[in-house]
KOLMI-83470 format. One line per field, with one value per atom (N, C-alpha, C): x negated, y, z negated; atom name; residue number from 0. Coordinates in nm, 2 decimals. Layout:
X <- c(X_...) .
Y <- c(Y_...) .
Z <- c(Z_...) .
atom <- c(CA_...) .
seq <- c(NUM_...) .
This chain:
X <- c(-13.88_-13.82_-13.71_-13.60_-13.48_-13.49_-13.47_-13.48_-13.34_-13.33_-13.20_-13.18_-13.07_-13.04_-12.98_-13.07_-13.03_-12.91_-12.89_-12.77_-12.64_-12.65_-12.53_-12.50_-12.61_-12.59_-12.52_-12.58_-12.53_-12.38_-12.35_-12.21_-12.11_-12.15_-12.07_-12.06_-12.17_-12.19_-12.11_-12.13_-12.07_-11.95_-11.83_-11.71_-11.65_-11.57_-11.50_-11.38_-11.35_-11.23_-11.11_-11.00_-10.88_-10.85_-10.79_-10.76_-10.67_-10.70_-10.63_-10.68_-10.79_-10.85_-11.00_-11.03_-11.17_-11.19_-11.32_-11.35_-11.32_-11.30_-11.27_-11.39_-11.51_-11.63_-11.75_-11.86_-11.97_-12.03_-12.01_-12.06_-11.98_-11.85_-11.77_-11.81_-11.83_-11.88_-12.01_-12.10_-12.24_-12.23_-12.14_-12.12_-12.07_-11.97_-11.91_-12.01_-12.09_-12.20_-12.30_-12.33_-12.43_-12.38_-12.25_-12.19_-12.19_-12.16_-12.16_-12.31_-12.40_-12.54_-12.59_-12.55_-12.58_-12.53_-12.40_-12.34_-12.41_-12.44_-12.51_-12.65_-12.72_-12.85_-12.84_-12.74_-12.71_-12.68_-12.61_-12.58_-12.70_-12.79_-12.92_-13.00_-13.00_-13.07_-13.02_-12.89_-12.82_-12.87_-12.88_-12.93_-13.07_-13.15_-13.29_-13.29_-13.20_-13.19_-13.14_-13.04_-13.00_-13.11_-13.19_-13.30_-13.40_-13.43_-13.52_-13.47_-13.34_-13.27_-13.28_-13.25_-13.26_-13.40_-13.50_-13.64_-13.67_-13.63_-13.65_-13.58_-13.46_-13.39_-13.47_-13.51_-13.58_-13.72_-13.79_-13.92_-13.91_-13.81_-13.78_-13.74_-13.65_-13.61_-13.72_-13.80_-13.91_-14.02_-14.04_-14.14_-14.09_-13.96_-13.90_-13.91_-13.88_-13.89_-14.03_-14.13_-14.27_-14.31_-14.27_-14.30_-14.23_-14.11_-14.03_-14.10_-14.12_-14.18_-14.32_-14.40_-14.53_-14.52_-14.42_-14.40_-14.35_-14.25_-14.20_-14.31_-14.40_-14.51_-14.60_-14.63_-14.72_-14.67_-14.54_-14.48_-14.44_-14.47_-14.45_-14.30_-14.22_-14.07_-14.06_-14.13_-14.13_-14.23_-14.19_-14.28_-14.29_-14.39_-14.40_-14.30_-14.26_-14.15_-14.05_-13.95_-13.84_-13.77_-13.74_-13.67_-13.75_-13.88_-13.97_-14.00_-13.99_-14.02_-13.90_-13.78_-13.66_-13.65_-13.69_-13.68_-13.77_-13.89_-13.98_-13.92_-13.86_-13.80_-13.69_-13.61_-13.50_-13.56_-13.67_-13.73_-13.79_-13.84_-13.89_-13.77_-13.66_-13.54_-13.49_-13.51_-13.48_-13.57_-13.69_-13.79_-13.75_-13.70_-13.65_-13.53_-13.44_-13.32_-13.37_-13.47_-13.52_-13.58_-13.66_-13.72_-13.62_-13.51_-13.40_-13.33_-13.31_-13.25_-13.33_-13.46_-13.56_-13.55_-13.55_-13.54_-13.41_-13.30_-13.17_-13.17_-13.22_-13.23_-13.31_-13.42_-13.51_-13.44_-13.36_-13.29_-13.18_-13.11_-13.00_-13.06_-13.17_-13.24_-13.28_-13.34_-13.39_-13.27_-13.16_-13.04_-12.99_-12.99_-12.95_-13.04_-13.17_-13.26_-13.26_-13.22_-13.20_-13.08_-12.97_-12.86_-12.89_-12.97_-13.01_-13.09_-13.18_-13.26_-13.17_-13.06_-12.97_-12.89_-12.85_-12.78_-12.87_-13.00_-13.09_-13.11_-13.09_-13.10_-13.00_-12.89_-12.79_-12.80_-12.90_-12.92_-13.04_-13.05_-13.16_-13.29_-13.30_-13.42_-13.40_-13.52_-13.51_-13.62_-13.60_-13.70_-13.74_-13.64_-13.68_-13.75_-13.72_-13.79_-13.93_-13.95_-14.08_-14.16_-14.10_-14.17_-14.22_-14.14_-14.17_-14.29_-14.28_-14.39_-14.52_-14.51_-14.63_-14.69_-14.61_-14.65_-14.69_-14.71_-14.75_-14.65_-14.53_-14.42_-14.45_-14.53_-14.56_-14.65_-14.72_-14.80_-14.95_-14.99_-15.13_-15.13_-15.18_-15.18_-15.27_-15.36_-15.44_-15.36_-15.26_-15.17_-15.05_-14.99_-14.88_-14.86_-14.84_-14.81_-14.67_-14.57_-14.43_-14.42_-14.34_-14.32_-14.28_-14.20_-14.15_-14.27_-14.38_-14.49_-14.54_-14.54_-14.58_-14.47_-14.34_-14.23_-14.22_-14.25_-14.24_-14.35_-14.46_-14.56_-14.53_-14.45_-14.42_-14.34_-14.23_-14.16_-14.25_-14.33_-14.42_-14.53_-14.58_-14.67_-14.61_-14.48_-14.41_-14.39_-14.35_-14.33_-14.46_-14.57_-14.70_-14.73_-14.71_-14.73_-14.65_-14.52_-14.44_-14.49_-14.54_-14.61_-14.73_-14.81_-14.93_-14.89_-14.79_-14.74_-14.68_-14.61_-14.55_-14.67_-14.77_-14.89_-14.96_-14.97_-15.04_-14.96_-14.83_-14.74_-14.77_-14.78_-14.80_-14.93_-15.03_-15.17_-15.19_-15.10_-15.11_-15.11_-15.19_-15.19_-15.07) .
Y <- c(15.00_14.88_14.92_14.86_14.89_14.82_14.90_14.84_14.81_14.70_14.65_14.70_14.75_14.80_14.68_14.63_14.51_14.54_14.66_14.70_14.68_14.72_14.70_14.55_14.47_14.33_14.27_14.31_14.27_14.31_14.43_14.48_14.40_14.36_14.28_14.13_14.08_13.94_13.91_14.00_13.97_14.06_14.02_14.10_14.08_14.18_14.17_14.09_14.00_13.92_14.01_13.98_14.06_14.03_14.12_14.09_13.97_13.89_13.77_13.65_13.67_13.55_13.53_13.55_13.52_13.37_13.33_13.19_13.14_13.01_12.95_12.97_12.96_12.98_13.03_13.07_13.10_12.98_12.86_12.74_12.72_12.74_12.72_12.82_12.94_13.05_13.01_12.96_12.92_12.80_12.71_12.59_12.63_12.72_12.77_12.84_12.93_13.00_12.91_12.80_12.70_12.63_12.60_12.53_12.62_12.75_12.84_12.86_12.86_12.87_12.75_12.63_12.51_12.51_12.56_12.57_12.67_12.78_12.89_12.85_12.78_12.73_12.63_12.55_12.45_12.53_12.63_12.71_12.78_12.82_12.88_12.77_12.65_12.54_12.50_12.51_12.49_12.59_12.72_12.82_12.78_12.74_12.70_12.58_12.49_12.37_12.42_12.51_12.56_12.64_12.71_12.78_12.69_12.58_12.48_12.41_12.38_12.32_12.42_12.55_12.65_12.65_12.65_12.65_12.53_12.41_12.29_12.30_12.35_12.37_12.45_12.57_12.67_12.61_12.55_12.49_12.38_12.30_12.19_12.25_12.35_12.41_12.48_12.56_12.63_12.53_12.42_12.33_12.27_12.24_12.19_12.30_12.42_12.53_12.55_12.55_12.57_12.45_12.33_12.21_12.23_12.27_12.28_12.39_12.51_12.62_12.58_12.51_12.46_12.37_12.28_12.18_12.26_12.35_12.43_12.51_12.57_12.65_12.56_12.44_12.35_12.31_12.28_12.23_12.35_12.47_12.59_12.63_12.58_12.61_12.76_12.79_12.93_13.01_13.11_13.20_13.33_13.41_13.54_13.63_13.73_13.82_13.82_13.90_13.91_13.78_13.71_13.58_13.48_13.48_13.39_13.43_13.56_13.62_13.62_13.62_13.63_13.52_13.39_13.29_13.32_13.38_13.41_13.52_13.62_13.73_13.68_13.59_13.52_13.45_13.37_13.30_13.39_13.51_13.60_13.66_13.68_13.73_13.62_13.49_13.38_13.38_13.42_13.43_13.54_13.65_13.76_13.72_13.64_13.59_13.50_13.42_13.33_13.41_13.51_13.60_13.67_13.71_13.78_13.68_13.56_13.46_13.43_13.41_13.39_13.51_13.63_13.75_13.75_13.71_13.71_13.61_13.49_13.39_13.44_13.50_13.56_13.66_13.75_13.85_13.78_13.68_13.61_13.54_13.47_13.40_13.50_13.61_13.71_13.76_13.79_13.83_13.72_13.60_13.49_13.47_13.48_13.47_13.59_13.70_13.82_13.78_13.73_13.69_13.58_13.48_13.37_13.42_13.52_13.57_13.64_13.71_13.78_13.67_13.57_13.46_13.40_13.38_13.32_13.41_13.53_13.62_13.58_13.52_13.48_13.33_13.26_13.12_13.10_12.99_12.97_12.96_12.92_12.90_12.98_13.01_13.09_13.03_12.90_12.84_12.91_12.97_13.04_13.17_13.24_13.36_13.32_13.21_13.17_13.12_13.05_13.00_13.12_13.22_13.34_13.41_13.42_13.48_13.40_13.27_13.18_13.20_13.23_13.25_13.39_13.47_13.61_13.69_13.65_13.72_13.73_13.64_13.64_13.75_13.82_13.93_13.90_13.78_13.74_13.61_13.62_13.51_13.40_13.42_13.31_13.22_13.28_13.21_13.15_13.22_13.18_13.27_13.21_13.28_13.24_13.33_13.30_13.24_13.14_13.07_13.16_13.26_13.36_13.43_13.45_13.51_13.42_13.29_13.20_13.19_13.18_13.16_13.27_13.39_13.51_13.50_13.43_13.42_13.33_13.22_13.12_13.18_13.25_13.31_13.41_13.48_13.58_13.50_13.39_13.31_13.26_13.21_13.16_13.27_13.39_13.50_13.54_13.54_13.57_13.46_13.34_13.23_13.25_13.29_13.32_13.44_13.54_13.65_13.61_13.52_13.47_13.38_13.30_13.22_13.31_13.41_13.50_13.57_13.61_13.68_13.59_13.46_13.36_13.34_13.34_13.33_13.44_13.56_13.68_13.68_13.63_13.63_13.51_13.42_13.31_13.36_13.30_13.34_13.30) .
Z <- c(-5.86_-5.91_-6.01_-5.99_-6.07_-6.21_-6.31_-6.45_-6.49_-6.57_-6.62_-6.76_-6.79_-6.92_-7.00_-7.09_-7.17_-7.26_-7.30_-7.38_-7.30_-7.17_-7.08_-7.06_-7.05_-7.04_-7.17_-7.28_-7.41_-7.43_-7.38_-7.40_-7.32_-7.20_-7.12_-7.17_-7.22_-7.26_-7.39_-7.49_-7.62_-7.64_-7.60_-7.61_-7.75_-7.79_-7.92_-7.90_-7.99_-7.99_-8.03_-7.98_-8.02_-8.17_-8.24_-8.38_-8.40_-8.50_-8.52_-8.45_-8.38_-8.30_-8.34_-8.47_-8.51_-8.51_-8.51_-8.52_-8.66_-8.67_-8.80_-8.90_-8.84_-8.92_-8.84_-8.90_-8.83_-8.75_-8.81_-8.74_-8.61_-8.61_-8.49_-8.38_-8.43_-8.33_-8.27_-8.36_-8.31_-8.21_-8.24_-8.16_-8.02_-8.03_-7.90_-7.82_-7.88_-7.81_-7.75_-7.83_-7.78_-7.66_-7.66_-7.54_-7.42_-7.44_-7.33_-7.28_-7.37_-7.33_-7.25_-7.29_-7.21_-7.07_-7.06_-6.93_-6.84_-6.90_-6.82_-6.78_-6.86_-6.83_-6.71_-6.72_-6.61_-6.48_-6.49_-6.37_-6.31_-6.40_-6.35_-6.28_-6.34_-6.28_-6.14_-6.13_-5.99_-5.89_-5.93_-5.84_-5.79_-5.89_-5.85_-5.75_-5.77_-5.68_-5.54_-5.54_-5.41_-5.34_-5.41_-5.36_-5.30_-5.37_-5.32_-5.19_-5.19_-5.07_-4.95_-4.98_-4.87_-4.81_-4.90_-4.85_-4.77_-4.81_-4.74_-4.60_-4.60_-4.47_-4.38_-4.42_-4.34_-4.30_-4.39_-4.35_-4.24_-4.26_-4.16_-4.03_-4.03_-3.91_-3.83_-3.91_-3.84_-3.79_-3.86_-3.81_-3.68_-3.67_-3.54_-3.43_-3.47_-3.37_-3.32_-3.40_-3.36_-3.27_-3.30_-3.22_-3.08_-3.08_-2.96_-2.87_-2.93_-2.86_-2.80_-2.88_-2.83_-2.71_-2.72_-2.61_-2.48_-2.50_-2.39_-2.33_-2.41_-2.35_-2.27_-2.33_-2.26_-2.13_-2.12_-2.00_-1.90_-1.94_-1.86_-1.85_-1.94_-1.94_-1.99_-2.09_-2.14_-2.07_-2.01_-1.93_-1.99_-1.95_-2.01_-1.95_-2.02_-1.98_-2.09_-2.07_-2.18_-2.21_-2.10_-2.12_-2.20_-2.17_-2.25_-2.39_-2.41_-2.54_-2.63_-2.58_-2.66_-2.76_-2.73_-2.84_-2.96_-2.93_-3.04_-3.12_-3.06_-3.14_-3.22_-3.17_-3.24_-3.36_-3.34_-3.45_-3.56_-3.52_-3.61_-3.70_-3.63_-3.71_-3.81_-3.77_-3.85_-3.97_-3.95_-4.06_-4.16_-4.10_-4.19_-4.27_-4.21_-4.29_-4.40_-4.37_-4.48_-4.59_-4.56_-4.66_-4.74_-4.68_-4.75_-4.85_-4.80_-4.89_-5.01_-4.99_-5.10_-5.20_-5.14_-5.23_-5.31_-5.24_-5.31_-5.42_-5.40_-5.50_-5.62_-5.59_-5.69_-5.78_-5.71_-5.79_-5.87_-5.82_-5.89_-6.01_-5.99_-6.10_-6.21_-6.17_-6.26_-6.35_-6.29_-6.36_-6.46_-6.41_-6.50_-6.62_-6.60_-6.71_-6.80_-6.76_-6.85_-6.94_-6.88_-6.96_-7.06_-7.01_-7.10_-7.22_-7.19_-7.30_-7.40_-7.35_-7.45_-7.53_-7.46_-7.54_-7.64_-7.61_-7.70_-7.83_-7.82_-7.94_-8.04_-8.00_-8.10_-8.14_-8.09_-8.12_-8.21_-8.28_-8.37_-8.30_-8.17_-8.10_-7.96_-7.91_-7.78_-7.69_-7.63_-7.56_-7.43_-7.36_-7.23_-7.26_-7.36_-7.40_-7.44_-7.52_-7.56_-7.44_-7.35_-7.23_-7.15_-7.13_-7.05_-7.12_-7.25_-7.32_-7.30_-7.31_-7.30_-7.16_-7.06_-6.92_-6.89_-6.99_-6.98_-6.90_-6.90_-6.83_-6.68_-6.63_-6.48_-6.44_-6.54_-6.51_-6.50_-6.54_-6.53_-6.44_-6.32_-6.23_-6.27_-6.37_-6.42_-6.51_-6.57_-6.66_-6.58_-6.50_-6.42_-6.30_-6.18_-6.06_-6.02_-6.03_-6.00_-5.86_-5.84_-5.72_-5.60_-5.64_-5.53_-5.46_-5.53_-5.46_-5.35_-5.37_-5.26_-5.16_-5.21_-5.12_-5.02_-5.06_-4.97_-4.86_-4.88_-4.78_-4.67_-4.70_-4.59_-4.48_-4.50_-4.38_-4.30_-4.38_-4.31_-4.23_-4.27_-4.20_-4.07_-4.08_-3.96_-3.86_-3.91_-3.82_-3.75_-3.82_-3.76_-3.66_-3.69_-3.59_-3.46_-3.48_-3.36_-3.28_-3.35_-3.28_-3.20_-3.26_-3.19_-3.07_-3.09_-2.98_-2.86_-2.90_-2.80_-2.73_-2.80_-2.74_-2.65_-2.69_-2.60_-2.48_-2.49_-2.37_-2.27_-2.33_-2.24_-2.18_-2.24_-2.19_-2.09_-2.08_-1.99_-1.85_-1.76_-1.62_-1.55) .
atom <- c(N_CA_C_N_CA_C_N_CA_C_N_CA_C_N_CA_C_N_CA_C_N_CA_C_N_CA_C_N_CA_C_N_CA_C_N_CA_C_N_CA_C_N_CA_C_N_CA_C_N_CA_C_N_CA_C_N_CA_C_N_CA_C_N_CA_C_N_CA_C_N_CA_C_N_CA_C_N_CA_C_N_CA_C_N_CA_C_N_CA_C_N_CA_C_N_CA_C_N_CA_C_N_CA_C_N_CA_C_N_CA_C_N_CA_C_N_CA_C_N_CA_C_N_CA_C_N_CA_C_N_CA_C_N_CA_C_N_CA_C_N_CA_C_N_CA_C_N_CA_C_N_CA_C_N_CA_C_N_CA_C_N_CA_C_N_CA_C_N_CA_C_N_CA_C_N_CA_C_N_CA_C_N_CA_C_N_CA_C_N_CA_C_N_CA_C_N_CA_C_N_CA_C_N_CA_C_N_CA_C_N_CA_C_N_CA_C_N_CA_C_N_CA_C_N_CA_C_N_CA_C_N_CA_C_N_CA_C_N_CA_C_N_CA_C_N_CA_C_N_CA_C_N_CA_C_N_CA_C_N_CA_C_N_CA_C_N_CA_C_N_CA_C_N_CA_C_N_CA_C_N_CA_C_N_CA_C_N_CA_C_N_CA_C_N_CA_C_N_CA_C_N_CA_C_N_CA_C_N_CA_C_N_CA_C_N_CA_C_N_CA_C_N_CA_C_N_CA_C_N_CA_C_N_CA_C_N_CA_C_N_CA_C_N_CA_C_N_CA_C_N_CA_C_N_CA_C_N_CA_C_N_CA_C_N_CA_C_N_CA_C_N_CA_C_N_CA_C_N_CA_C_N_CA_C_N_CA_C_N_CA_C_N_CA_C_N_CA_C_N_CA_C_N_CA_C_N_CA_C_N_CA_C_N_CA_C_N_CA_C_N_CA_C_N_CA_C_N_CA_C_N_CA_C_N_CA_C_N_CA_C_N_CA_C_N_CA_C_N_CA_C_N_CA_C_N_CA_C_N_CA_C_N_CA_C_N_CA_C_N_CA_C_N_CA_C_N_CA_C_N_CA_C_N_CA_C_N_CA_C_N_CA_C_N_CA_C_N_CA_C_N_CA_C_N_CA_C_N_CA_C_N_CA_C_N_CA_C_N_CA_C_N_CA_C_N_CA_C_N_CA_C_N_CA_C_N_CA_C_N_CA_C_N_CA_C_N_CA_C_N_CA_C_N_CA_C_N_CA_C_N_CA_C_N_CA_C_N_CA_C_N_CA_C_N_CA_C_N_CA_C_N_CA_C_N_CA_C_N_CA_C_N_CA_C_N_CA_C_N_CA_C_N_CA_C) .
seq <- c(0_0_0_1_1_1_2_2_2_3_3_3_4_4_4_5_5_5_6_6_6_7_7_7_8_8_8_9_9_9_10_10_10_11_11_11_12_12_12_13_13_13_14_14_14_15_15_15_16_16_16_17_17_17_18_18_18_19_19_19_20_20_20_21_21_21_22_22_22_23_23_23_24_24_24_25_25_25_26_26_26_27_27_27_28_28_28_29_29_29_30_30_30_31_31_31_32_32_32_33_33_33_34_34_34_35_35_35_36_36_36_37_37_37_38_38_38_39_39_39_40_40_40_41_41_41_42_42_42_43_43_43_44_44_44_45_45_45_46_46_46_47_47_47_48_48_48_49_49_49_50_50_50_51_51_51_52_52_52_53_53_53_54_54_54_55_55_55_56_56_56_57_57_57_58_58_58_59_59_59_60_60_60_61_61_61_62_62_62_63_63_63_64_64_64_65_65_65_66_66_66_67_67_67_68_68_68_69_69_69_70_70_70_71_71_71_72_72_72_73_73_73_74_74_74_75_75_75_76_76_76_77_77_77_78_78_78_79_79_79_80_80_80_81_81_81_82_82_82_83_83_83_84_84_84_85_85_85_86_86_86_87_87_87_88_88_88_89_89_89_90_90_90_91_91_91_92_92_92_93_93_93_94_94_94_95_95_95_96_96_96_97_97_97_98_98_98_99_99_99_100_100_100_101_101_101_102_102_102_103_103_103_104_104_104_105_105_105_106_106_106_107_107_107_108_108_108_109_109_109_110_110_110_111_111_111_112_112_112_113_113_113_114_114_114_115_115_115_116_116_116_117_117_117_118_118_118_119_119_119_120_120_120_121_121_121_122_122_122_123_123_123_124_124_124_125_125_125_126_126_126_127_127_127_128_128_128_129_129_129_130_130_130_131_131_131_132_132_132_133_133_133_134_134_134_135_135_135_136_136_136_137_137_137_138_138_138_139_139_139_140_140_140_141_141_141_142_142_142_143_143_143_144_144_144_145_145_145_146_146_146_147_147_147_148_148_148_149_149_149_150_150_150_151_151_151_152_152_152_153_153_153_154_154_154_155_155_155_156_156_156_157_157_157_158_158_158_159_159_159_160_160_160_161_161_161_162_162_162_163_163_163_164_164_164_165_165_165_166_166_166_167_167_167_168_168_168_169_169_169_170_170_170_171_171_171_172_172_172) .
């Protein structure tokens, strides 16, 4: 697992202002920081919304594909052999793409929340850091099970289903 250097994040996040451009006061600097924090939290929320939308798309698409494959198998349109198996292999690759997208969103959100935690160090409150602590940092499943752990199972289940359907097709007389 790749570890993130929080000092490197902090170094990129909090840049030095050029001479002659200091804030009028500590309050104006804090207000500016808080506005940037609010914007960044909104951006993190939008990533989560896009992630949810992607999952809805893939779940809907795979449900339609399974229904179509089952109907085509029942009607004898899909037959055993390479031609009949190719749609299942394609669907399994579609599952792989879904799993990679889920993984990418997880990585993107992890990076965003590391930045949010760094921003919170400069603010009077740190709600996301406190929430993550309250959730045992995702390390105790009795306290909190990260959604990605479940999200990763869904494409794998569909891929397994496609494998079973392809095997059933091959075993058909």
